[in-house]
PAFIDO-31514 format. One record per residue: x, y, z of N, C-alpha, C, O, CB in turn. Coordinates in steps of 0.2 Angstrom, whole numbers, plus 5000, padded with zeros to 4 digits. Glycine has a CB too. Layout:
N
XYZXYZXYZXYZXYZ/...
***
This chain:
216
508850224990508450174986508150124990508450094995508950144980/507550104988507150054992507349984989507349964983506450064991/507449934994507549864993506949824996506749845001508249834996/506749784992506149734995506449674997506749634993505549734990/506349655003506549585006505949545006505449565010506949595012/505949485003505349435003505549385008505949335007505249404996/505349385014505549345020505049285020504449285020505449385027/505449225020505049165020505249115025505849105026505149125013/504849085029504949035033505048965029504648955025504449025039/505548925031505748865027505148815027504648835031506348835031/505148765023504648715022504548675029504948675033504748675017/503948645029503848595035504348545036504648525031503148565034/504548535043505048495044504748425048504148425049505548525049/505148385049504948315052504748325059504348285062505548265052/504948385063504648395069504048435070503748445075505248435073/503748455064503148495065502548465067502148485071502948525058/502548395066501948355068501948355075501348355078501948285065/502448355079502548355086502648425089502648425095503048305088/502648475085502748545087503348555092503348585097502148565091/503948525090504548525093504948595091504848605085504948465093/505248625096505648675094506348655091506748625094505848715101/506448665085506948645081507648685083508148655084506848645074/507548745083508048795084508648785080508548785074508348785092/509248765083509848755079509948685077510448665073510448785082/509548645079509548575077509448565069508948595067509048525081/509848525066509748525058509248465057509348415056510348505055/508548485056508048445055507848445048507848495045507448465060/507648385045507548385038506848405036506348405040507648315035/506748415030506048435027505648365026505848315025506048465021/504948375027504448325026504348325018504548375015503848325030/503948275015503748285008503348345007503448375002503348215006/502948365012502548425011503048485011502948535007502048435017/503548485015504048535015504348545008504548605006504548525021/504548485005504848484999504348514994504548554989505048414997/503748504994503248524990503148604991503148644986502548494991/503248624997503148694998503748734995503748794993503148715006/504348704995504948734992504848734985505048784981505548694994/504548684982504448684974503948744973504048784968504148624972/503448754977502948804975503348874976503148924972502348804980/503748884981504148944982504548954976504649014974504548944988/504848904973505248914967504848944961505048984958505648854965/504248914960503848934955503649014956503549054951503248894954/503449024962503249094964503749144963503649194961502949094971/504449124965504949174964505049194957505249254956505649134967/504949144952505049164945504549214943504649264940504949104941/503849204945503349244944503449314947503249364944502649224946/503749314953503849374957504449424954504549474957503949364964/504849394950505449434948505949444953506249494954505149494945/506149394957506649394962507349404959507449374954506649334966/507749444962508349464959508949424963509549424960508549534959/508849404969509349374973509049324978508449334980509849424976/509449274980509149224985509649214990510249204989508949154981/509449224997509849215002509449165007508849165007510049285006/509849135012509549095017510049085023510649095023509349025013/509749055028510049025034510548965032510348935027509549005039/511048955036511448895034511148825036511448775034512148905037/510648825040510348765041509948735035509748765031509748775047/510048665035509848625029509148635027508948645021509948555030/508648645032507948655030507848725027507348725022507548655037/508248775028508148835024508548835017508248855013508548895028/509148795017509448795011509048755006509048765000510148755012/508748695008508348655004507748695001507448674996508148595007/507448735006506848775004507048824998506648844994506548805010/507648854999507848914995508148884988508048914983508448954998/508348824988508648794982508248794975508448814970508948724983/507648774976507248774969507148844966507148844960506548744971/507048894971507048964968507648984965507649014959506849014974/508248974968508848984965508948954959509248984954509448974970/508848884958508948854952508448874947508748884941508748774953/507848894948507348914943507548984940507449004935506648924946/507949024945508149094943508849094940509049144937508049134949/509149034940509849034938510349074943510849104940509949064931/510249074949510549114954510949074959510749014960510149164958/511449094962511749064968511449084974511249144975512549074968/511349034979511049054985511649084990512149054990510748994989/511449144993511949174997511749155004511249175007511849254997/512149115007512049085014512349135019512849155019512449015015/511849155024512049205028512049175035511449155038511449265028/512549175039512649145045512149185050511949155055513349145048/512049245049511649285054510949265053510549295058511749355052/510749225049510049205048509849135051509349115051509849205041/510349115055510249045058509749055063509649105066510949025061/509349005064508749005069509049015076509649005078508348945069/508649045081508849055088508948985091508648935090508249095092/509448985095509648925100509148925106509248975110510348925102/508748875106508248875112508548845118508148835123507648845110/509148825118509448805125509048745128508948695124509448855130/508848755134508448705137507848675133507648625134508148725144/507548725129506948705125507048665119506648645115506548765124/507748665117507948635110507648565110507848525114508648635109/507248545104507048485103506448455107506248405107507648435104/506148505111505648485115504948515114505048565110505848495123/504448495116503748525115503648565121503948555126503248475114/503148615120502948655126502648615131502748625137502448705124/502248555129501948515134502548475138502448475144501548455130/503048455135503648425139503948475143504048455149504148395134/504048535141504348585145503948595151504148605157504548645141/503248605150502848625155502748575160502648585166502148635152/502748505158502748455163503348455168503248445174502748385160/503948475165504548485169504548545174504748545179505148475165/504448605170504448665174503948715171504148755167505248695173/503348715174502848755171502948825172502748865168502148735175/503348845177503448915178503948945173503849005171503748925185/504448905171504848925165504448935159504548985155505448875164/503948895157503548905152503148965152503049005147503148845150/502848975158502449035159502849095158502549145155502149035166/503449105161503849165160503949175152503949235150504449155164/504149115149504249125142503649145138503749195133504549055139/503149125139502549145135502349215137502049245133501949095137/502449235143502349305145502749355142502549405139502349315153/503449345142503949385138504549345136504849325141504149445143/504549335130505149285127505849315128506249285127504949275120/505849385130506549415131506749405139507249365140506449485130/506349425143506549425150506449355153506749325158506149475154/505949315149505849245151506149195147505849135146505049235152/506649205143506949155139507149095142507349095148507549195135/507149035139507348975141508048975144508449005141507148915136/508148935149508848935151509348905146509148855142508948885157/509948945145510448925140510248945133510648925129510448845140/509748985132509549005125509849065123510149105128508749015125/509949075117510249145114509749195116509149195115510249135107/510049255119509649315121509349335115509549345109510149365124/508749365116508349385110508649445107508649455101507649405113/508949495111509249555108509849535104509949565099509549595114/510249475106510749455102510549435095510849445090511249405105/510049395095509749365089509449425084509549415078509149315090/509149475087508949525084509449565080509449585075508549575088/510049575084510549615081510849575075511049605070511149615087/511049515076511349475070510849475064511049475058511549405072/510249455066509749455060509649515056509649515050509049425063/509549575060509449635056510049655053510049685047509249685061/510649645056511249655052511349625046511549655040511949645057/511149555046511149525039510649545034510749555028510949445041/510049565037509549585032509749655029509649675023508849595036/509949705034510149765031510749765026510849795021510349815037/511249715028511749705023511549685016511749705011512249655026/511049635016510749615010510449675006510449685000510249555011/510049715010509749775007510249825004510149854999509249805012/510749835007511249875005511649854999511749894994511849885010/511749784998512049754993511649744987511849744981512349694994/510949754988510449734982509949794982509349784981510149674983/510249854982509749914982509349914976509649904970510149974983/508749924977508249934971508049864968507649864964508549964965/508249804972508049744969507549704974507349734980508649704968/507349644972506949604976507349544978507549504974506249584972/507449534985507849484988507449434991507049454996508449514992/507449364989507049314993507549294999508149274998506949254988/507249295005507649275011507349215014506749225017507749335015/507649155014507349105018507649085024508249075025507349035013/507249095030507549085036507049045041506748995039507749155040/506949075047506549035052506049075056506049135056507049005057/505549035058504949065062505149115067504949175067504549015064/505549095072505649135078506149195075506049255077506049095083/506649175072507149235070506849285066506949345067507749195066/506449265061506149315057505649365061505549425060505749285051/505249335066504849375070505149425074504949475075504349325074/505749405077506149445081506449505077506449555079506749405084/506649485071506949535066506449585064506549645064507249505060/505849565063505249605061505149655067505049715065504649565059/505149635073505049675078505549725079505449785080504949635085/506149705078506749755078506749805073506849865074507449715078/506649785067506549835061506049885061506049935059506549795055/505449855064504849895065504749935071504249975072504249855063/505249935076505249965082504749935087504449975091505050035081/504649875087504149845091504549805097505049785096503649795087/504149795103504549755108504749685107504349645105504049755114/505449675108505649605106505349555109505249495107506449605107/505249565116504949505120504249495119504049435121505049525127/503949535114503249515113503149485106502649485103502849585113/503749465103503649445096503149385095502849385090504349425093/503049345100502549285099501849315099501449275096502649235105/501749365102501049395102500949445096500349445094500949435109/501449485095501349525089501249485082500849505078501949575089/501749435082501749395076501649325078502149285079502349405071/501049295079500949235082501249175078501549125081500149215082/501349185072501749135068501849155061501449195058501449065068/502349135058502449135051502349065048502649015050503149165049/501949065042501748995040502348975035502749015032501149005035/502448905035502948875031502848895024502248885021502948795032/503348925020503348935013502948995012502949015006503048885010/502649035016502349095015502849155015503349155018501749105020/502649205011503049265011502749325015502249345015503049285003/503249355018503149425022503649475019504249465019503249415030/503349525016503749575012503849635016503349665019503449585005/504449655016504649725019505049765014505349735010505049715026/505049825015505449875011505949905016505749925021504949935008/506549915014507049945018507350005013507549995008507649895020/507250065016507550125013507950155018507750195023507050165010/508650155018509050185023508950145030509050085030508950255023/508750185034508650165041507950145042507750125048508850215046/507450155037506750155038506550085035506750065030506350205035/506050055039505749985036505049995036504750015041506049925041/504749965031503949965030503749895029504049855025503750015025/503249875032502949805031502449815026501949855026502649775038/502549775020502049775015501549725015500949735013502449775008/501749665017501249605017501549555022502049555024501149575010/501049515025501249465030500849395028500249395027500949485037/501349345028501049275028500649265021500149235021500649255034/500949285016500549275009500749205006501349195005500749335004/500249165005500449095002500749104996500649144992499849055002/501149054994501449044987501248984983501348984977502249044988/500848944987500548884983500048914979499648954980500248834988/499948884973499348894968498748894972498548844976499348854962/498248944970497548934973497148884970497148884963497249004973/496848834973496448784970495848814966495548864968496248734975/495748784960495148814956494548794960494448744963495148784949/494048844960493448834963493048774960493048764954492948894963/492648734964492248684962491748704957491448764959491948644968/491648674952491148694947490448694950490248654954491048654941/490048754949489348764952488848744947489048724941489248834955/488248754949487748734944487748784938487848844939487048734947/487548764932487548814926486948854927486348834927487448764920/487048924928486448964929485948964923485348984924486749034930/486148944917485748944912485348884911484948874907486048964905/485448834915485248764915484648754919484348694919485748714916/484348804923483748794927483148784923482648774926483748854932/
***
């Protein structure tokens, strides 16, 4: 039986403006991030979500909460969905790291697996725990739609692992997942299919009124 997992990156955090690597640091949401969580909650009701799961970090829990509350569901916190620990890169920008060690940044940008930052969690280990968590959710909610709120790097690594793509190239294959946007996958047994990528959940603004065609 097929399970659909609706993968969502948490809302915008206080470090986004500076483009810092949050990793396992518990960084709070900005007002925009809170609004993104609200939009996700409204979207989840329209999408007919059956279960809600998230990373244990507060930015993911706060993003998942409006959806769970709107649906009358409990949030299933999954330790395996915690963001990757960036070690030396934790809390820093690429510019700051490049100023200190440009070769380390070059290696990371070339291949995030073989060139991982010193002290960071190995990409393969992150892929293993993330996919185990996602497959576990799929097994427990067969035939349902599960909203999963986690993190930019972890979800991209998991997508590569599930789809049979090179783990070290996750930054090039999936340049980024937008805050609050949905990437949908189907899991059936050992097979995974990508259904959509980075679909916004915020309401589409109404188009500006144009000239009345009958008024010329």
